[in-house]
Backbone as numpy.savetxt, mean C-alpha at the origin, in Angstrom:
# Nx Ny Nz CAx CAy CAz Cx Cy Cz
-22.66 -14.16 5.76 -22.88 -12.80 6.25 -24.29 -12.67 6.83
-25.27 -13.19 6.10 -26.67 -13.07 6.57 -26.88 -13.76 7.91
-26.17 -14.86 8.11 -26.38 -15.62 9.35 -25.74 -14.95 10.56
-24.96 -13.90 10.32 -24.28 -13.25 11.44 -24.69 -11.79 11.66
-25.75 -11.37 10.98 -26.32 -10.05 11.27 -27.79 -10.22 11.61
-28.38 -9.18 12.17 -29.78 -9.27 12.59 -30.70 -9.02 11.39
-31.94 -9.32 11.57 -32.90 -9.24 10.47 -33.07 -7.81 9.96
-32.93 -6.84 10.86 -33.14 -5.45 10.44 -31.85 -4.77 9.96
-30.74 -5.53 9.88 -29.50 -4.98 9.32 -29.49 -5.19 7.80
-28.69 -4.40 7.11 -28.66 -4.46 5.64 -27.29 -4.89 5.13
-27.29 -5.72 4.10 -26.05 -6.15 3.45 -26.13 -5.80 1.97
-25.09 -5.17 1.46 -25.05 -4.82 0.04 -23.72 -5.28 -0.56
-23.78 -5.87 -1.74 -22.56 -6.25 -2.44 -22.10 -5.06 -3.27
-20.91 -4.55 -2.95 -20.39 -3.35 -3.61 -19.66 -3.71 -4.90
-18.83 -4.76 -4.83 -18.10 -5.24 -6.00 -17.86 -6.73 -5.81
-17.00 -7.31 -6.64 -16.79 -8.76 -6.63 -16.68 -9.37 -5.25
-15.74 -8.87 -4.45 -15.53 -9.48 -3.13 -15.67 -8.46 -2.00
-16.37 -7.37 -2.28 -16.50 -6.30 -1.29 -17.97 -6.08 -0.94
-18.23 -6.06 0.35 -19.60 -5.90 0.84 -19.67 -4.76 1.85
-20.83 -4.14 1.92 -21.09 -3.14 2.95 -22.23 -3.63 3.82
-22.04 -3.55 5.13 -23.09 -3.96 6.07 -23.49 -2.73 6.89
-24.78 -2.47 6.94 -25.30 -1.35 7.72 -25.98 -1.91 8.97
-25.39 -1.61 10.12 -25.94 -2.06 11.40 -26.73 -0.91 12.02
-28.00 -1.15 12.26 -28.83 -0.12 12.90 -28.97 -0.39 14.39
-29.29 0.65 15.14 -29.59 0.51 16.57 -28.49 -0.18 17.36
-27.27 0.24 17.16 -26.20 -0.24 18.04 -25.85 0.88 19.01
-25.54 0.52 20.22 -25.38 1.55 21.25 -23.92 1.91 21.52
-22.98 1.06 21.09 -21.57 1.36 21.37 -20.65 0.61 20.40
-19.36 0.92 20.51 -18.36 0.29 19.64 -18.29 -1.22 19.86
-18.52 -1.64 21.12 -18.45 -3.07 21.43 -19.46 -3.87 20.64
-20.67 -3.30 20.44 -21.71 -3.99 19.67 -21.24 -4.25 18.24
-20.64 -3.21 17.63 -20.13 -3.36 16.25 -18.99 -4.38 16.22
-18.14 -4.33 17.24 -17.03 -5.27 17.31 -17.49 -6.70 17.48
-18.58 -6.89 18.22 -19.12 -8.24 18.46 -19.63 -8.84 17.14
-20.40 -8.07 16.38 -20.92 -8.55 15.08 -19.76 -8.86 14.15
-18.77 -7.97 14.14 -17.62 -8.14 13.26 -16.82 -9.40 13.62
-16.64 -9.63 14.90 -15.92 -10.83 15.34 -16.66 -12.10 14.92
-17.99 -12.07 15.03 -18.79 -13.22 14.59 -18.60 -13.49 13.10
-18.55 -12.42 12.30 -18.36 -12.58 10.85 -16.98 -13.15 10.56
-15.96 -12.63 11.23 -14.60 -13.16 11.03 -14.52 -14.63 11.40
-15.16 -14.99 12.50 -15.17 -16.39 12.94 -15.85 -17.30 11.92
-16.92 -16.77 11.30 -17.68 -17.57 10.33 -16.83 -17.93 9.11
-15.84 -17.09 8.80 -15.00 -17.33 7.62 -13.73 -18.11 7.93
-13.54 -18.47 9.19 -12.32 -19.22 9.55 -12.34 -20.64 8.98
-13.53 -21.23 8.92 -13.65 -22.59 8.38 -13.61 -22.54 6.85
-13.04 -23.55 6.22 -13.00 -23.58 4.74 -14.40 -23.72 4.15
-14.56 -23.19 2.94 -15.83 -23.30 2.22 -15.64 -24.38 1.16
-16.57 -25.30 1.09 -16.47 -26.42 0.16 -17.10 -26.02 -1.18
-16.30 -26.02 -2.25 -16.78 -25.70 -3.59 -16.36 -26.85 -4.52
-17.35 -27.63 -4.99 -17.08 -28.77 -5.87 -16.00 -29.68 -5.28
-16.20 -30.04 -4.04 -15.33 -30.95 -3.27 -13.93 -30.39 -3.00
-13.75 -29.09 -3.25 -12.46 -28.46 -2.92 -12.64 -27.49 -1.78
-11.68 -27.46 -0.86 -11.75 -26.54 0.27 -11.14 -25.19 -0.12
-11.92 -24.14 0.04 -11.47 -22.78 -0.27 -11.38 -22.00 1.04
-10.22 -21.40 1.29 -10.06 -20.58 2.49 -10.16 -19.10 2.10
-10.94 -18.35 2.87 -11.18 -16.94 2.57 -10.62 -16.08 3.70
-9.84 -15.07 3.34 -9.40 -14.10 4.35 -10.33 -12.90 4.30
-10.59 -12.34 5.46 -11.57 -11.26 5.56 -10.96 -10.06 6.27
-11.09 -8.90 5.68 -10.64 -7.65 6.30 -11.85 -6.72 6.40
-12.07 -6.16 7.58 -13.27 -5.35 7.80 -12.88 -4.00 8.39
-13.46 -2.95 7.81 -13.30 -1.60 8.34 -14.63 -1.10 8.85
-14.59 -0.38 9.96 -15.83 0.08 10.61 -15.79 1.59 10.79
-16.86 2.24 10.38 -17.05 3.65 10.73 -18.43 3.78 11.39
-18.53 4.71 12.31 -19.74 4.84 13.12 -20.27 6.26 13.04
-21.58 6.37 12.90 -22.22 7.68 12.90 -22.90 7.91 14.25
-22.90 9.08 14.81 -22.44 10.35 14.23 -20.97 10.67 14.48
-20.26 9.81 15.24 -18.89 10.14 15.64 -17.96 10.38 14.44
-18.03 9.51 13.43 -17.11 9.62 12.30 -17.62 10.54 11.21
-18.93 10.59 11.03 -19.54 11.51 10.06 -21.05 11.31 10.05
-21.76 12.31 9.55 -23.20 12.18 9.34 -23.51 11.95 7.87
-22.48 12.06 7.04 -22.64 11.93 5.60 -22.38 10.47 5.17
-23.31 9.89 4.43 -23.21 8.48 4.06 -21.95 8.19 3.24
-21.67 9.03 2.25 -20.50 8.81 1.40 -19.21 8.85 2.21
-19.13 9.81 3.14 -17.94 9.92 3.99 -17.81 8.71 4.90
-18.93 8.23 5.42 -18.91 7.04 6.28 -18.35 5.83 5.53
-18.80 5.65 4.30 -18.32 4.53 3.50 -16.83 4.67 3.20
-16.41 5.90 2.85 -14.98 6.14 2.59 -14.14 5.87 3.83
-14.66 6.29 4.98 -13.94 6.07 6.23 -13.82 4.58 6.55
-14.90 3.85 6.29 -14.86 2.39 6.50 -13.84 1.75 5.55
-13.75 2.27 4.33 -12.76 1.79 3.35 -11.34 1.98 3.88
-11.07 3.17 4.42 -9.75 3.45 4.96 -9.41 2.48 6.08
-10.39 2.22 6.95 -10.18 1.29 8.06 -9.96 -0.13 7.53
-10.66 -0.48 6.45 -10.50 -1.83 5.87 -9.08 -2.00 5.31
-8.56 -0.99 4.63 -7.21 -1.09 4.09 -6.18 -1.19 5.21
-6.47 -0.51 6.32 -5.60 -0.63 7.49 -5.61 -2.07 8.01
-6.80 -2.68 8.02 -6.93 -4.08 8.47 -6.14 -5.00 7.54
-6.17 -4.72 6.23 -5.40 -5.54 5.28 -3.91 -5.42 5.54
-3.46 -4.19 5.79 -2.04 -3.96 6.02 -1.56 -4.65 7.29
-2.46 -4.84 8.23 -2.10 -5.48 9.50 -2.18 -7.00 9.42
-2.36 -7.54 8.22 -2.28 -8.97 8.05 -3.56 -9.69 7.73
-4.64 -8.97 7.47 -5.93 -9.56 7.11 -6.52 -10.35 8.28
-7.75 -10.85 8.05 -8.48 -11.58 9.09 -8.56 -10.79 10.40
-8.82 -9.50 10.27 -9.05 -8.67 11.46 -9.92 -7.48 11.07
-10.30 -6.70 12.04 -11.09 -5.50 11.75 -10.46 -4.30 12.44
-10.73 -3.12 11.85 -10.22 -1.87 12.40 -11.33 -0.83 12.40
-11.38 -0.04 13.48 -12.28 1.10 13.51 -11.59 2.28 12.85
-12.36 3.11 12.16 -11.81 4.31 11.54 -11.32 5.27 12.62
-10.20 5.96 12.31 -9.73 7.04 13.17 -9.23 8.17 12.28
-9.21 9.39 12.81 -8.74 10.54 12.04 -7.28 10.39 11.63
-6.52 9.62 12.42 -5.12 9.38 12.06 -5.01 8.72 10.70
-5.97 7.81 10.40 -5.97 7.13 9.10 -6.16 8.14 7.98
-7.04 9.09 8.20 -7.31 10.13 7.22 -6.04 10.94 6.95
-5.35 11.31 8.03 -4.12 12.09 7.90 -3.06 11.30 7.16
-2.96 10.00 7.47 -1.96 9.14 6.83 -2.23 9.02 5.33
-3.52 8.84 4.96 -3.88 8.73 3.55 -3.57 10.02 2.82
-3.88 11.16 3.42 -3.59 12.46 2.80 -2.09 12.62 2.59
-1.32 12.17 3.60 0.15 12.26 3.49 0.66 11.38 2.34
0.15 10.14 2.27 0.57 9.22 1.20 0.19 9.75 -0.17
-1.04 10.30 -0.28 -1.48 10.87 -1.56 -0.60 12.03 -1.99
-0.19 12.84 -1.01 0.68 13.99 -1.29 2.04 13.50 -1.81
2.63 12.52 -1.12 3.93 11.99 -1.54 3.83 11.34 -2.91
2.74 10.60 -3.14 2.54 9.94 -4.44 2.49 10.97 -5.57
1.72 12.04 -5.37 1.61 13.09 -6.40 2.96 13.77 -6.62
3.68 14.04 -5.54 4.99 14.69 -5.66 6.00 13.76 -6.36
5.90 12.46 -6.09 6.81 11.50 -6.72 6.57 11.41 -8.22
5.29 11.39 -8.62 4.97 11.38 -10.05 5.54 12.62 -10.73
5.41 13.76 -10.06 5.96 15.00 -10.59 7.48 14.94 -10.65
8.09 14.32 -9.64 9.56 14.20 -9.60 10.07 13.36 -10.77
9.33 12.29 -11.11 9.72 11.44 -12.25 9.65 12.25 -13.54
8.57 13.01 -13.71 8.37 13.80 -14.93 9.38 14.94 -15.04
9.77 15.50 -13.89 10.60 16.71 -13.90 12.07 16.44 -13.58
12.48 15.17 -13.70 13.89 14.81 -13.50 14.44 15.25 -12.14
13.65 15.07 -11.09 14.11 15.42 -9.74 14.72 14.21 -9.04
14.83 13.10 -9.75 15.45 11.90 -9.19 16.85 11.74 -9.75
17.72 11.08 -9.00 19.05 10.79 -9.53 19.55 9.49 -8.90
20.57 8.93 -9.49 21.16 7.69 -9.00 22.56 7.94 -8.46
22.89 7.23 -7.39 24.28 7.18 -6.93 24.71 5.72 -7.03
25.99 5.50 -7.24 26.48 4.14 -7.46 27.44 3.73 -6.36
27.14 2.61 -5.75 28.01 2.04 -4.72 28.85 0.95 -5.37
30.15 1.15 -5.45 30.98 0.17 -6.16 31.15 -1.14 -5.39
31.35 -2.22 -6.16 31.68 -3.52 -5.58 33.11 -3.85 -5.98
33.93 -4.16 -5.00 35.34 -4.44 -5.25 35.64 -5.92 -5.10
36.57 -6.39 -5.92 37.17 -7.69 -5.72 38.30 -7.47 -4.72
38.17 -7.98 -3.51 39.14 -7.70 -2.45 40.51 -8.30 -2.73
40.58 -9.30 -3.62 41.87 -9.93 -3.93 42.77 -9.02 -4.77
42.16 -8.27 -5.69 42.98 -7.43 -6.56 42.55 -5.96 -6.59
41.54 -5.60 -5.74 41.05 -4.21 -5.62 40.47 -3.66 -6.92
40.00 -4.55 -7.78 39.38 -4.11 -9.04 37.87 -4.00 -8.83
37.30 -2.92 -9.39 35.84 -2.76 -9.32 35.20 -3.77 -10.27
34.31 -4.59 -9.73 33.68 -5.62 -10.55 32.18 -5.35 -10.79
31.68 -4.33 -10.14 30.26 -4.03 -10.31 29.87 -2.83 -9.47
28.59 -2.54 -9.51 28.09 -1.42 -8.72 26.60 -1.64 -8.44
26.16 -1.02 -7.38 24.74 -1.06 -7.04 24.17 0.34 -7.25
23.10 0.41 -8.04 22.46 1.71 -8.31 21.47 2.02 -7.19
21.63 3.16 -6.57 20.78 3.57 -5.46 20.05 4.86 -5.83
18.75 4.85 -5.72 17.96 6.01 -6.13 17.87 7.05 -5.02
17.89 8.30 -5.42 17.72 9.42 -4.50 16.73 10.42 -5.12
16.08 11.18 -4.27 15.09 12.16 -4.71 15.50 13.53 -4.19
15.76 14.45 -5.13 16.08 15.83 -4.75 14.76 16.52 -4.39
14.36 16.34 -3.13 13.01 16.75 -2.69 12.86 18.27 -2.70
13.84 18.95 -2.17 13.92 20.41 -2.26 15.38 20.74 -2.61
15.68 22.01 -2.74 17.02 22.41 -3.13 18.08 21.88 -2.16
17.72 21.82 -0.86 18.71 21.39 0.13 18.31 20.11 0.88
17.31 19.39 0.35 16.88 18.17 1.04 16.79 17.01 0.05
17.50 15.92 0.38 17.47 14.71 -0.44 16.71 13.63 0.31
15.76 13.00 -0.38 14.99 11.91 0.22 15.58 10.56 -0.18
15.72 9.68 0.81 16.22 8.33 0.57 15.06 7.38 0.27
15.34 6.21 -0.29 14.27 5.30 -0.74 13.26 4.89 0.33
13.72 4.76 1.59 12.78 4.31 2.62 11.65 5.31 2.84
11.84 6.54 2.35 10.81 7.56 2.48 9.69 7.38 1.44
10.06 6.94 0.20 9.07 6.94 -0.86 8.82 5.60 -1.55
9.74 4.63 -1.43 9.54 3.34 -2.10 8.29 2.60 -1.60
8.05 2.51 -0.28 6.83 1.82 0.17 5.56 2.43 -0.40
5.51 3.76 -0.49 4.33 4.43 -1.05 4.25 4.17 -2.55
5.39 4.15 -3.23 5.43 3.86 -4.67 4.91 2.45 -4.94
5.32 1.49 -4.10 4.87 0.10 -4.28 3.37 -0.02 -4.04
2.89 0.66 -3.03 1.47 0.58 -2.66 0.58 1.21 -3.71
1.05 2.28 -4.34 0.22 3.05 -5.27 0.36 2.62 -6.72
1.38 1.81 -7.03 1.62 1.42 -8.42 2.61 2.34 -9.13
3.02 3.42 -8.45 4.00 4.34 -9.03 5.36 3.67 -9.19
5.52 2.51 -8.57 6.79 1.78 -8.66 7.09 1.37 -10.10
6.04 1.21 -10.93 6.25 0.80 -12.34 6.95 1.91 -13.13
6.40 3.13 -13.21 7.13 4.18 -13.92 8.46 4.53 -13.25
8.52 4.38 -11.93 9.77 4.65 -11.22 10.84 3.64 -11.64
10.46 2.37 -11.73 11.39 1.33 -12.16 11.87 1.55 -13.59
10.95 1.98 -14.46 11.33 2.27 -15.85 12.34 3.41 -15.91
12.12 4.43 -15.06 13.06 5.56 -15.04 14.45 5.10 -14.61
14.49 4.26 -13.58 15.77 3.76 -13.07 16.51 2.98 -14.17
15.79 2.06 -14.84 16.42 1.26 -15.90 16.97 2.15 -17.02
16.17 3.11 -17.44 16.60 4.01 -18.51 17.85 4.78 -18.09
17.86 5.27 -16.85 19.00 6.05 -16.36 20.26 5.18 -16.25
20.10 3.95 -15.78 21.24 3.03 -15.67 21.83 2.75 -17.04
20.96 2.52 -18.05 21.45 2.25 -19.40 22.23 3.45 -19.95
21.74 4.64 -19.68 22.44 5.85 -20.13 23.81 5.96 -19.45
23.84 5.66 -18.15 25.10 5.75 -17.40 26.09 4.69 -17.87
25.59 3.50 -18.22 26.46 2.44 -18.75 27.11 2.90 -20.05
26.36 3.61 -20.90 26.93 4.13 -22.15 28.09 5.08 -21.86
27.94 5.93 -20.83 29.03 6.86 -20.47 30.25 6.08 -19.99
30.02 5.00 -19.21 31.13 4.17 -18.73 31.86 3.50 -19.90
31.09 3.00 -20.86 31.69 2.34 -22.02 32.55 3.32 -22.82
32.02 4.54 -22.99 32.77 5.56 -23.73 34.05 5.94 -23.00
34.01 5.82 -21.66 35.20 6.15 -20.86 36.16 4.97 -20.77
35.82 3.86 -21.46 36.70 2.69 -21.49 36.50 1.73 -20.34
35.48 1.93 -19.56 35.20 1.03 -18.44 34.18 -0.01 -18.91
34.61 -1.26 -18.97 33.75 -2.31 -19.51 33.52 -3.42 -18.47
32.57 -4.29 -18.80 32.28 -5.47 -17.99 31.89 -5.12 -16.55
31.15 -4.04 -16.39 30.66 -3.66 -15.05 29.21 -4.15 -14.93
28.98 -4.96 -13.94 27.60 -5.42 -13.68 26.95 -4.46 -12.69
25.78 -3.98 -13.05 25.08 -3.05 -12.17 23.79 -3.67 -11.64
23.65 -3.64 -10.34 22.43 -4.18 -9.72 21.50 -3.02 -9.39
């Protein structure tokens, strides 16, 4: 990092593998992009550690003042958002902050909070898609599909909330809810005399 920034630029280690670089006196976005490209190039070659080659992937987010903010904390947060965008795009790249990222994060945070509330308040339900043996038309299993009663007249399908649940970690309590609900439903099937049903 030091070999790819100027003497009057600052580098700070924020956490284990996260660094913040403050570039002073840059006149445009291209200048920031040039420094960033040099840093990415520097990490393309393997690093030798005790005769072993270690490959490092690098994701960089950039925010610029005064365009993105005049507040230091906001600038750092904006750079963080851009960095996560770079990670989602496959790593080893950089992204400039944009207001769209802010809107997307707010949207994801809103869905995440609503999903947690939905789990607590029993707003989720399962539907079962049966599997038939085509030779004898007997049901041999079923696939459990989750649905979210988002409002009184609107049901959300998994593609709306599963990616956000996976990204935020909410997928763990969501998975536990699904398993618990499936086990309860299996008990009802057993009581109704339906046995040997495999549920995916």
